PDB file of N, CA, C and O in Angstrom:
ATOM      1  N   MET A   1     -56.098  80.342 106.028  1.00  0.00           N
ATOM      2  CA  MET A   1     -56.474  80.323 107.242  1.00  0.00           C
ATOM      3  C   MET A   1     -55.837  79.992 108.392  1.00  0.00           C
ATOM      4  O   MET A   1     -55.177  79.107 107.847  1.00  0.00           O
ATOM      5  N   THR A   2     -55.527  79.953 109.346  1.00  0.00           N
ATOM      6  CA  THR A   2     -54.911  79.805 110.568  1.00  0.00           C
ATOM      7  C   THR A   2     -55.473  78.152 111.263  1.00  0.00           C
ATOM      8  O   THR A   2     -56.583  77.755 111.617  1.00  0.00           O
ATOM      9  N   THR A   3     -54.387  77.633 111.238  1.00  0.00           N
ATOM     10  CA  THR A   3     -54.551  76.448 111.571  1.00  0.00           C
ATOM     11  C   THR A   3     -54.965  76.405 113.609  1.00  0.00           C
ATOM     12  O   THR A   3     -54.137  76.915 114.364  1.00  0.00           O
ATOM     13  N   LEU A   4     -56.096  75.845 114.120  1.00  0.00           N
ATOM     14  CA  LEU A   4     -55.962  75.760 115.433  1.00  0.00           C
ATOM     15  C   LEU A   4     -54.791  74.401 115.967  1.00  0.00           C
ATOM     16  O   LEU A   4     -54.790  73.185 115.771  1.00  0.00           O
ATOM     17  N   THR A   5     -53.790  75.426 116.778  1.00  0.00           N
ATOM     18  CA  THR A   5     -53.310  74.672 117.360  1.00  0.00           C
ATOM     19  C   THR A   5     -52.694  75.088 119.010  1.00  0.00           C
ATOM     20  O   THR A   5     -51.769  74.650 119.694  1.00  0.00           O
ATOM     21  N   LYS A   6     -53.768  76.186 119.215  1.00  0.00           N
ATOM     22  CA  LYS A   6     -53.766  76.169 120.718  1.00  0.00           C
ATOM     23  C   LYS A   6     -55.329  76.639 121.012  1.00  0.00           C
ATOM     24  O   LYS A   6     -55.976  77.139 120.092  1.00  0.00           O
ATOM     25  N   PRO A   7     -55.978  76.439 122.475  1.00  0.00           N
ATOM     26  CA  PRO A   7     -57.317  76.755 122.461  1.00  0.00           C
ATOM     27  C   PRO A   7     -57.323  78.131 122.461  1.00  0.00           C
ATOM     28  O   PRO A   7     -56.371  78.813 122.843  1.00  0.00           O
ATOM     29  N   VAL A   8     -58.438  78.589 122.017  1.00  0.00           N
ATOM     30  CA  VAL A   8     -58.946  80.073 121.664  1.00  0.00           C
ATOM     31  C   VAL A   8     -60.485  80.055 122.253  1.00  0.00           C
ATOM     32  O   VAL A   8     -61.376  79.236 122.033  1.00  0.00           O
ATOM     33  N   SER A   9     -60.494  81.319 123.133  1.00  0.00           N
ATOM     34  CA  SER A   9     -61.714  81.384 123.831  1.00  0.00           C
ATOM     35  C   SER A   9     -62.192  82.968 123.537  1.00  0.00           C
ATOM     36  O   SER A   9     -61.429  83.933 123.524  1.00  0.00           O
ATOM     37  N   ARG A  10     -63.729  83.001 123.288  1.00  0.00           N
ATOM     38  CA  ARG A  10     -64.331  84.015 122.741  1.00  0.00           C
ATOM     39  C   ARG A  10     -65.430  84.356 123.785  1.00  0.00           C
ATOM     40  O   ARG A  10     -66.135  83.380 124.042  1.00  0.00           O
ATOM     41  N   GLU A  11     -65.808  85.671 124.559  1.00  0.00           N
ATOM     42  CA  GLU A  11     -66.855  85.775 124.826  1.00  0.00           C
ATOM     43  C   GLU A  11     -68.164  86.360 123.945  1.00  0.00           C
ATOM     44  O   GLU A  11     -68.072  87.498 123.486  1.00  0.00           O
ATOM     45  N   THR A  12     -69.183  85.700 123.753  1.00  0.00           N
ATOM     46  CA  THR A  12     -70.361  85.662 122.782  1.00  0.00           C
ATOM     47  C   THR A  12     -71.112  86.835 123.710  1.00  0.00           C
ATOM     48  O   THR A  12     -71.110  87.005 124.929  1.00  0.00           O
ATOM     49  N   GLY A  13     -71.757  87.575 122.620  1.00  0.00           N
ATOM     50  CA  GLY A  13     -73.014  88.691 123.027  1.00  0.00           C
ATOM     51  C   GLY A  13     -74.444  88.260 123.628  1.00  0.00           C
ATOM     52  O   GLY A  13     -75.272  89.045 124.090  1.00  0.00           O
ATOM     53  N   ARG A  14     -74.631  86.264 123.496  1.00  0.00           N
ATOM     54  CA  ARG A  14     -75.689  85.851 123.830  1.00  0.00           C
ATOM     55  C   ARG A  14     -75.467  85.834 125.625  1.00  0.00           C
ATOM     56  O   ARG A  14     -74.373  85.685 126.170  1.00  0.00           O
ATOM     57  N   LYS A  15     -76.465  85.978 126.166  1.00  0.00           N
ATOM     58  CA  LYS A  15     -76.693  85.597 127.637  1.00  0.00           C
ATOM     59  C   LYS A  15     -77.496  84.536 127.517  1.00  0.00           C
ATOM     60  O   LYS A  15     -78.090  84.258 126.476  1.00  0.00           O
ATOM     61  N   VAL A  16     -77.567  83.803 128.703  1.00  0.00           N
ATOM     62  CA  VAL A  16     -78.091  83.508 129.311  1.00  0.00           C
ATOM     63  C   VAL A  16     -78.612  83.526 131.128  1.00  0.00           C
ATOM     64  O   VAL A  16     -77.979  82.825 131.918  1.00  0.00           O
ATOM     65  N   GLY A  17     -79.677  84.304 131.568  1.00  0.00           N
ATOM     66  CA  GLY A  17     -79.460  85.295 132.138  1.00  0.00           C
ATOM     67  C   GLY A  17     -79.362  86.212 132.282  1.00  0.00           C
ATOM     68  O   GLY A  17     -80.017  87.162 131.853  1.00  0.00           O
ATOM     69  N   THR A  18     -77.842  86.121 133.438  1.00  0.00           N
ATOM     70  CA  THR A  18     -77.060  87.738 132.888  1.00  0.00           C
ATOM     71  C   THR A  18     -75.667  87.498 132.960  1.00  0.00           C
ATOM     72  O   THR A  18     -74.794  88.193 133.479  1.00  0.00           O
ATOM     73  N   ARG A  19     -75.554  86.049 132.163  1.00  0.00           N
ATOM     74  CA  ARG A  19     -74.353  85.570 132.045  1.00  0.00           C
ATOM     75  C   ARG A  19     -74.304  85.244 130.520  1.00  0.00           C
ATOM     76  O   ARG A  19     -75.148  84.630 129.867  1.00  0.00           O
ATOM     77  N   ALA A  20     -72.710  85.985 129.948  1.00  0.00           N
ATOM     78  CA  ALA A  20     -72.422  85.841 128.970  1.00  0.00           C
ATOM     79  C   ALA A  20     -71.946  84.057 128.745  1.00  0.00           C
ATOM     80  O   ALA A  20     -71.637  83.232 129.604  1.00  0.00           O
ATOM     81  N   ILE A  21     -72.027  83.939 127.521  1.00  0.00           N
ATOM     82  CA  ILE A  21     -71.971  82.395 127.251  1.00  0.00           C
ATOM     83  C   ILE A  21     -70.011  82.606 126.619  1.00  0.00           C
ATOM     84  O   ILE A  21     -69.759  83.531 125.846  1.00  0.00           O
ATOM     85  N   ILE A  22     -69.204  81.921 126.951  1.00  0.00           N
ATOM     86  CA  ILE A  22     -67.961  81.460 126.655  1.00  0.00           C
ATOM     87  C   ILE A  22     -67.729  80.385 125.821  1.00  0.00           C
ATOM     88  O   ILE A  22     -67.495  79.238 126.202  1.00  0.00           O
ATOM     89  N   VAL A  23     -67.803  80.805 124.570  1.00  0.00           N
ATOM     90  CA  VAL A  23     -67.374  79.994 123.218  1.00  0.00           C
ATOM     91  C   VAL A  23     -65.503  79.636 123.580  1.00  0.00           C
ATOM     92  O   VAL A  23     -64.812  80.485 124.142  1.00  0.00           O
ATOM     93  N   THR A  24     -64.839  78.033 123.063  1.00  0.00           N
ATOM     94  CA  THR A  24     -63.759  77.600 123.547  1.00  0.00           C
ATOM     95  C   THR A  24     -63.423  76.288 122.168  1.00  0.00           C
ATOM     96  O   THR A  24     -63.823  75.142 121.963  1.00  0.00           O
ATOM     97  N   LEU A  25     -62.497  77.233 121.476  1.00  0.00           N
ATOM     98  CA  LEU A  25     -62.380  76.206 120.200  1.00  0.00           C
ATOM     99  C   LEU A  25     -60.908  75.563 121.064  1.00  0.00           C
ATOM    100  O   LEU A  25     -60.359  76.136 122.006  1.00  0.00           O
ATOM    101  N   ALA A  26     -60.442  74.124 120.396  1.00  0.00           N
ATOM    102  CA  ALA A  26     -59.353  73.555 120.681  1.00  0.00           C
ATOM    103  C   ALA A  26     -58.929  72.441 120.383  1.00  0.00           C
ATOM    104  O   ALA A  26     -59.663  71.509 120.711  1.00  0.00           O
ATOM    105  N   PRO A  27     -57.719  72.120 119.720  1.00  0.00           N
ATOM    106  CA  PRO A  27     -57.291  70.956 119.311  1.00  0.00           C
ATOM    107  C   PRO A  27     -57.293  69.848 120.254  1.00  0.00           C
ATOM    108  O   PRO A  27     -57.125  69.996 121.465  1.00  0.00           O
ATOM    109  N   ALA A  28     -57.555  68.333 119.461  1.00  0.00           N
ATOM    110  CA  ALA A  28     -57.968  67.784 120.447  1.00  0.00           C
ATOM    111  C   ALA A  28     -56.601  66.535 120.682  1.00  0.00           C
ATOM    112  O   ALA A  28     -56.771  65.324 120.547  1.00  0.00           O
ATOM    113  N   GLY A  29     -55.519  67.078 120.987  1.00  0.00           N
ATOM    114  CA  GLY A  29     -54.067  66.272 121.277  1.00  0.00           C
ATOM    115  C   GLY A  29     -54.009  65.884 119.719  1.00  0.00           C
ATOM    116  O   GLY A  29     -54.428  66.528 118.757  1.00  0.00           O
ATOM    117  N   SER A  30     -53.221  64.360 119.768  1.00  0.00           N
ATOM    118  CA  SER A  30     -52.473  64.318 118.335  1.00  0.00           C
ATOM    119  C   SER A  30     -54.110  63.622 117.649  1.00  0.00           C
ATOM    120  O   SER A  30     -53.877  62.542 117.106  1.00  0.00           O
ATOM    121  N   GLN A  31     -54.987  63.846 117.606  1.00  0.00           N
ATOM    122  CA  GLN A  31     -56.090  63.192 117.053  1.00  0.00           C
ATOM    123  C   GLN A  31     -56.141  64.266 115.721  1.00  0.00           C
ATOM    124  O   GLN A  31     -55.139  64.980 115.673  1.00  0.00           O
ATOM    125  N   ASN A  32     -57.182  64.511 114.588  1.00  0.00           N
ATOM    126  CA  ASN A  32     -57.097  65.300 113.790  1.00  0.00           C
ATOM    127  C   ASN A  32     -58.536  65.803 113.730  1.00  0.00           C
ATOM    128  O   ASN A  32     -59.341  65.632 112.815  1.00  0.00           O
ATOM    129  N   GLU A  33     -58.668  66.315 114.629  1.00  0.00           N
ATOM    130  CA  GLU A  33     -60.167  66.705 115.620  1.00  0.00           C
ATOM    131  C   GLU A  33     -60.131  68.237 116.378  1.00  0.00           C
ATOM    132  O   GLU A  33     -59.052  68.554 116.879  1.00  0.00           O
ATOM    133  N   ALA A  34     -61.038  69.005 116.460  1.00  0.00           N
ATOM    134  CA  ALA A  34     -61.133  70.147 117.353  1.00  0.00           C
ATOM    135  C   ALA A  34     -62.062  69.833 118.323  1.00  0.00           C
ATOM    136  O   ALA A  34     -62.644  68.815 117.946  1.00  0.00           O
ATOM    137  N   LEU A  35     -62.461  70.186 119.323  1.00  0.00           N
ATOM    138  CA  LEU A  35     -63.304  70.282 120.196  1.00  0.00           C
ATOM    139  C   LEU A  35     -64.155  72.154 120.616  1.00  0.00           C
ATOM    140  O   LEU A  35     -63.827  73.325 120.428  1.00  0.00           O
ATOM    141  N   ILE A  36     -65.150  71.533 121.146  1.00  0.00           N
ATOM    142  CA  ILE A  36     -66.339  73.108 120.979  1.00  0.00           C
ATOM    143  C   ILE A  36     -66.132  72.748 122.500  1.00  0.00           C
ATOM    144  O   ILE A  36     -66.056  71.569 122.845  1.00  0.00           O
ATOM    145  N   GLY A  37     -66.042  73.799 123.417  1.00  0.00           N
ATOM    146  CA  GLY A  37     -66.212  74.194 124.768  1.00  0.00           C
ATOM    147  C   GLY A  37     -67.503  75.193 124.583  1.00  0.00           C
ATOM    148  O   GLY A  37     -67.638  75.925 123.603  1.00  0.00           O
ATOM    149  N   LEU A  38     -68.360  75.116 125.590  1.00  0.00           N
ATOM    150  CA  LEU A  38     -68.954  75.837 126.018  1.00  0.00           C
ATOM    151  C   LEU A  38     -69.623  75.931 127.582  1.00  0.00           C
ATOM    152  O   LEU A  38     -70.201  75.042 128.207  1.00  0.00           O
ATOM    153  N   ARG A  39     -69.283  77.585 128.058  1.00  0.00           N
ATOM    154  CA  ARG A  39     -69.823  77.370 129.424  1.00  0.00           C
ATOM    155  C   ARG A  39     -70.363  79.054 129.536  1.00  0.00           C
ATOM    156  O   ARG A  39     -70.342  79.948 128.689  1.00  0.00           O
ATOM    157  N   LEU A  40     -70.959  79.039 131.306  1.00  0.00           N
ATOM    158  CA  LEU A  40     -71.354  80.747 131.053  1.00  0.00           C
ATOM    159  C   LEU A  40     -70.365  81.214 131.976  1.00  0.00           C
ATOM    160  O   LEU A  40     -69.984  80.566 132.951  1.00  0.00           O
ATOM    161  N   LYS A  41     -69.924  82.444 131.626  1.00  0.00           N
ATOM    162  CA  LYS A  41     -69.039  83.204 132.331  1.00  0.00           C
ATOM    163  C   LYS A  41     -69.332  83.396 134.003  1.00  0.00           C
ATOM    164  O   LYS A  41     -70.393  83.588 134.596  1.00  0.00           O
ATOM    165  N   GLY A  42     -68.084  83.275 134.455  1.00  0.00           N
ATOM    166  CA  GLY A  42     -68.127  82.816 135.758  1.00  0.00           C
ATOM    167  C   GLY A  42     -68.616  81.867 136.153  1.00  0.00           C
ATOM    168  O   GLY A  42     -69.094  81.952 137.285  1.00  0.00           O
ATOM    169  N   GLN A  43     -68.713  80.716 135.521  1.00  0.00           N
ATOM    170  CA  GLN A  43     -69.010  79.348 135.919  1.00  0.00           C
ATOM    171  C   GLN A  43     -67.574  78.338 135.607  1.00  0.00           C
ATOM    172  O   GLN A  43     -66.827  78.689 134.693  1.00  0.00           O
ATOM    173  N   ARG A  44     -67.273  77.174 136.358  1.00  0.00           N
ATOM    174  CA  ARG A  44     -66.425  76.573 135.496  1.00  0.00           C
ATOM    175  C   ARG A  44     -66.611  75.087 134.698  1.00  0.00           C
ATOM    176  O   ARG A  44     -65.945  74.261 134.074  1.00  0.00           O
ATOM    177  N   THR A  45     -67.671  75.281 135.057  1.00  0.00           N
ATOM    178  CA  THR A  45     -68.441  73.598 134.483  1.00  0.00           C
ATOM    179  C   THR A  45     -68.611  74.227 132.623  1.00  0.00           C
ATOM    180  O   THR A  45     -69.279  75.144 132.144  1.00  0.00           O
ATOM    181  N   GLN A  46     -67.775  73.341 132.072  1.00  0.00           N
ATOM    182  CA  GLN A  46     -68.066  73.532 130.366  1.00  0.00           C
ATOM    183  C   GLN A  46     -68.290  72.285 129.839  1.00  0.00           C
ATOM    184  O   GLN A  46     -67.615  71.264 129.966  1.00  0.00           O
ATOM    185  N   TYR A  47     -69.264  72.468 129.260  1.00  0.00           N
ATOM    186  CA  TYR A  47     -69.648  71.244 127.853  1.00  0.00           C
ATOM    187  C   TYR A  47     -68.753  71.244 126.549  1.00  0.00           C
ATOM    188  O   TYR A  47     -68.485  72.124 125.731  1.00  0.00           O
ATOM    189  N   VAL A  48     -68.419  70.000 126.664  1.00  0.00           N
ATOM    190  CA  VAL A  48     -67.438  70.196 125.201  1.00  0.00           C
ATOM    191  C   VAL A  48     -68.328  68.732 124.433  1.00  0.00           C
ATOM    192  O   VAL A  48     -68.795  67.668 124.839  1.00  0.00           O
ATOM    193  N   VAL A  49     -68.222  69.345 123.322  1.00  0.00           N
ATOM    194  CA  VAL A  49     -68.826  68.291 122.001  1.00  0.00           C
ATOM    195  C   VAL A  49     -67.199  68.614 120.684  1.00  0.00           C
ATOM    196  O   VAL A  49     -66.557  69.651 120.517  1.00  0.00           O
ATOM    197  N   ALA A  50     -67.070  67.505 120.138  1.00  0.00           N
ATOM    198  CA  ALA A  50     -66.406  67.379 119.252  1.00  0.00           C
ATOM    199  C   ALA A  50     -66.711  67.759 117.847  1.00  0.00           C
ATOM    200  O   ALA A  50     -67.378  67.018 117.125  1.00  0.00           O
ATOM    201  N   LEU A  51     -66.153  69.093 117.378  1.00  0.00           N
ATOM    202  CA  LEU A  51     -66.515  69.604 116.333  1.00  0.00           C
ATOM    203  C   LEU A  51     -67.022  69.308 115.055  1.00  0.00           C
ATOM    204  O   LEU A  51     -67.447  70.067 114.184  1.00  0.00           O
ATOM    205  N   SER A  52     -66.901  67.996 115.082  1.00  0.00           N
ATOM    206  CA  SER A  52     -67.436  66.618 113.518  1.00  0.00           C
ATOM    207  C   SER A  52     -68.673  66.272 114.111  1.00  0.00           C
ATOM    208  O   SER A  52     -69.545  65.867 113.342  1.00  0.00           O
ATOM    209  N   ASP A  53     -68.885  66.333 115.094  1.00  0.00           N
ATOM    210  CA  ASP A  53     -70.378  66.155 115.683  1.00  0.00           C
ATOM    211  C   ASP A  53     -71.214  67.117 115.850  1.00  0.00           C
ATOM    212  O   ASP A  53     -72.405  66.869 116.040  1.00  0.00           O
ATOM    213  N   VAL A  54     -70.820  68.163 115.814  1.00  0.00           N
ATOM    214  CA  VAL A  54     -71.458  69.445 115.545  1.00  0.00           C
ATOM    215  C   VAL A  54     -72.073  69.621 114.016  1.00  0.00           C
ATOM    216  O   VAL A  54     -73.281  69.767 113.829  1.00  0.00           O
ATOM    217  N   PHE A  55     -71.167  69.591 113.021  1.00  0.00           N
ATOM    218  CA  PHE A  55     -71.326  69.501 111.877  1.00  0.00           C
ATOM    219  C   PHE A  55     -71.772  68.291 111.289  1.00  0.00           C
ATOM    220  O   PHE A  55     -72.332  68.532 110.219  1.00  0.00           O
ATOM    221  N   ARG A  56     -71.753  67.460 111.482  1.00  0.00           N
ATOM    222  CA  ARG A  56     -72.801  66.732 111.453  1.00  0.00           C
ATOM    223  C   ARG A  56     -74.045  66.621 112.044  1.00  0.00           C
ATOM    224  O   ARG A  56     -74.911  65.762 111.874  1.00  0.00           O
ATOM    225  N   LEU A  57     -74.035  67.220 112.485  1.00  0.00           N
ATOM    226  CA  LEU A  57     -76.175  67.691 113.289  1.00  0.00           C
ATOM    227  C   LEU A  57     -76.128  68.504 112.280  1.00  0.00           C
ATOM    228  O   LEU A  57     -76.770  68.206 111.273  1.00  0.00           O
ATOM    229  N   ALA A  58     -75.346  69.737 112.319  1.00  0.00           N
ATOM    230  CA  ALA A  58     -75.993  70.639 111.086  1.00  0.00           C
ATOM    231  C   ALA A  58     -76.090  70.725 109.945  1.00  0.00           C
ATOM    232  O   ALA A  58     -76.704  71.533 109.248  1.00  0.00           O
ATOM    233  N   ALA A  59     -75.433  69.821 109.687  1.00  0.00           N
ATOM    234  CA  ALA A  59     -75.472  69.322 107.790  1.00  0.00           C
ATOM    235  C   ALA A  59     -77.111  68.418 108.066  1.00  0.00           C
ATOM    236  O   ALA A  59     -77.989  68.319 107.210  1.00  0.00           O
ATOM    237  N   LEU A  60     -77.177  67.811 109.564  1.00  0.00           N
ATOM    238  CA  LEU A  60     -78.697  66.952 109.115  1.00  0.00           C
ATOM    239  C   LEU A  60     -79.927  67.950 109.683  1.00  0.00           C
ATOM    240  O   LEU A  60     -81.082  67.773 109.297  1.00  0.00           O
ATOM    241  N   TRP A  61     -79.583  68.993 110.614  1.00  0.00           N
ATOM    242  CA  TRP A  61     -80.729  69.850 110.426  1.00  0.00           C
ATOM    243  C   TRP A  61     -81.218  70.633 108.931  1.00  0.00           C
ATOM    244  O   TRP A  61     -82.367  70.788 108.517  1.00  0.00           O
ATOM    245  N   HIS A  62     -79.899  71.066 108.285  1.00  0.00           N
ATOM    246  CA  HIS A  62     -80.493  72.157 107.286  1.00  0.00           C
ATOM    247  C   HIS A  62     -80.688  70.666 106.034  1.00  0.00           C
ATOM    248  O   HIS A  62     -80.812  71.098 104.888  1.00  0.00           O
ATOM    249  N   GLY A  63     -80.719  69.443 106.100  1.00  0.00           N
ATOM    250  CA  GLY A  63     -81.237  68.600 105.400  1.00  0.00           C
ATOM    251  C   GLY A  63     -83.121  68.325 105.632  1.00  0.00           C
ATOM    252  O   GLY A  63     -84.018  68.038 104.839  1.00  0.00           O
ATOM    253  N   GLN A  64     -83.093  68.548 106.896  1.00  0.00           N
ATOM    254  CA  GLN A  64     -84.396  68.032 107.308  1.00  0.00           C
ATOM    255  C   GLN A  64     -85.198  69.802 107.134  1.00  0.00           C
ATOM    256  O   GLN A  64     -86.369  69.794 106.755  1.00  0.00           O
ATOM    257  N   LYS A  65     -84.674  70.912 107.358  1.00  0.00           N
ATOM    258  CA  LYS A  65     -85.278  72.169 106.614  1.00  0.00           C
ATOM    259  C   LYS A  65     -85.810  72.351 105.366  1.00  0.00           C
ATOM    260  O   LYS A  65     -86.841  72.828 104.891  1.00  0.00           O
ATOM    261  N   MET A  66     -84.413  71.631 104.820  1.00  0.00           N
ATOM    262  CA  MET A  66     -84.557  71.717 103.214  1.00  0.00           C
ATOM    263  C   MET A  66     -85.993  70.834 102.700  1.00  0.00           C
ATOM    264  O   MET A  66     -86.860  71.118 101.874  1.00  0.00           O
ATOM    265  N   THR A  67     -85.775  69.529 103.685  1.00  0.00           N
ATOM    266  CA  THR A  67     -86.999  68.543 103.023  1.00  0.00           C
ATOM    267  C   THR A  67     -88.294  68.720 103.637  1.00  0.00           C
ATOM    268  O   THR A  67     -89.201  67.889 103.598  1.00  0.00           O
ATOM    269  N   ALA A  68     -88.351  70.374 104.474  1.00  0.00           N
ATOM    270  CA  ALA A  68     -89.462  70.459 104.963  1.00  0.00           C
ATOM    271  C   ALA A  68     -90.006  71.309 103.711  1.00  0.00           C
ATOM    272  O   ALA A  68     -91.074  71.154 103.119  1.00  0.00           O
ATOM    273  N   ALA A  69     -88.977  72.259 103.462  1.00  0.00           N
ATOM    274  CA  ALA A  69     -89.625  73.324 102.660  1.00  0.00           C
ATOM    275  C   ALA A  69     -89.720  72.829 101.391  1.00  0.00           C
ATOM    276  O   ALA A  69     -90.232  73.631 100.610  1.00  0.00           O
ATOM    277  N   LYS A  70     -89.452  71.948 100.996  1.00  0.00           N
ATOM    278  CA  LYS A  70     -89.661  71.683  99.621  1.00  0.00           C
ATOM    279  C   LYS A  70     -91.231  71.034  99.897  1.00  0.00           C
ATOM    280  O   LYS A  70     -92.157  71.315  99.136  1.00  0.00           O
ATOM    281  N   ARG A  71     -91.364  70.357 100.787  1.00  0.00           N
ATOM    282  CA  ARG A  71     -92.665  69.429 101.242  1.00  0.00           C
ATOM    283  C   ARG A  71     -93.948  70.687 101.190  1.00  0.00           C
ATOM    284  O   ARG A  71     -94.978  70.589 100.523  1.00  0.00           O
ATOM    285  N   ALA A  72     -93.544  71.945 102.140  1.00  0.00           N
ATOM    286  CA  ALA A  72     -94.232  73.043 102.227  1.00  0.00           C
ATOM    287  C   ALA A  72     -94.652  72.955 100.551  1.00  0.00           C
ATOM    288  O   ALA A  72     -95.722  72.680 100.008  1.00  0.00           O
ATOM    289  N   TYR A  73     -93.482  73.271 100.067  1.00  0.00           N
ATOM    290  CA  TYR A  73     -93.576  74.110  98.819  1.00  0.00           C
ATOM    291  C   TYR A  73     -94.589  73.234  97.233  1.00  0.00           C
ATOM    292  O   TYR A  73     -95.399  73.682  96.421  1.00  0.00           O
ATOM    293  N   ASP A  74     -94.168  72.306  97.378  1.00  0.00           N
ATOM    294  CA  ASP A  74     -94.927  70.748  96.873  1.00  0.00           C
ATOM    295  C   ASP A  74     -96.559  70.629  97.189  1.00  0.00           C
ATOM    296  O   ASP A  74     -97.369  70.256  96.340  1.00  0.00           O
ATOM    297  N   GLN A  75     -96.958  71.065  98.752  1.00  0.00           N
ATOM    298  CA  GLN A  75     -98.364  70.842  98.782  1.00  0.00           C
ATOM    299  C   GLN A  75     -98.760  72.462  98.330  1.00  0.00           C
ATOM    300  O   GLN A  75     -99.869  72.711  97.858  1.00  0.00           O
ATOM    301  N   SER A  76     -98.043  73.196  98.471  1.00  0.00           N
ATOM    302  CA  SER A  76     -99.004  74.806  97.936  1.00  0.00           C
ATOM    303  C   SER A  76     -99.085  74.940  96.593  1.00  0.00           C
ATOM    304  O   SER A  76     -99.532  75.988  96.129  1.00  0.00           O
ATOM    305  N   GLY A  77     -98.659  73.887  95.749  1.00  0.00           N
ATOM    306  CA  GLY A  77     -98.713  73.848  94.330  1.00  0.00           C
ATOM    307  C   GLY A  77     -99.815  73.018  93.641  1.00  0.00           C
ATOM    308  O   GLY A  77    -100.289  73.093  92.507  1.00  0.00           O
ATOM    309  N   ASP A  78    -100.135  72.012  94.928  1.00  0.00           N
ATOM    310  CA  ASP A  78    -101.527  70.803  94.559  1.00  0.00           C
ATOM    311  C   ASP A  78    -102.836  71.844  94.263  1.00  0.00           C
ATOM    312  O   ASP A  78    -103.942  71.381  93.982  1.00  0.00           O
TER     313      ASP A  78
END
């Protein structure tokens, strides 16, 4: 796997209105961290979040979905 050493931007297929979303992955200086930036194509305002925060949130949501599915399964068996 290639190590992230410089910012990489990609245009997604997802659109908000008529503008595509641009995603940027960038290393966070001397820290052992990466940043994710999101902006609309043609706009300068970028929303940046640490990759570790996105990972933590995704894991939390996954856990909540699994718990809800288990509850639904357990209740249907009663």
